[in-house]
C-alpha positions, 0 to 999 in steps of 0.5 A: 417847633416853633415858639407859638402862643394861641389865644381865644378869639372873640365871643368863645367860652369853654369849660371842663365837664368831667375831664372833657371840654366844652368849647362854646361859640357864643355869637353862633350857639355852636358848640363843640365837645372834645375828647379827653386827648383833645381836651389835654392839648385845649387846657395846656394851649389855654394855660399860656403855654407855647405850642412846644410846651403843649408838645413835651407836656402831652408827650410826658403824660402820653404814650405816643409817637413823636411823629404821629403826634406832630401830625395829629397837633397840625391838624387839631390846631388847623380845624380849631383857627378854621372853625374860629376858635383860636388865633395865634397871640402875636 
């Protein structure tokens, strides 16, 4: 897995509410509520972890198939990027 880090885009704020992450787009008023699993991934990404470190930490914490996780992680990252919530930290 590539050594990629992500960062928040402009006008994005987030909070952990009872173990689940709520993300706010301040310029549009739109918000997103992540489930527990997605919240764990989000927090790892926001802890300035590389994508490979996020994957390793997640696989250690949860019993999940590596192939399924790779697919789900790719889909989740793509959705976050498409919504304009994160961008690659270059």
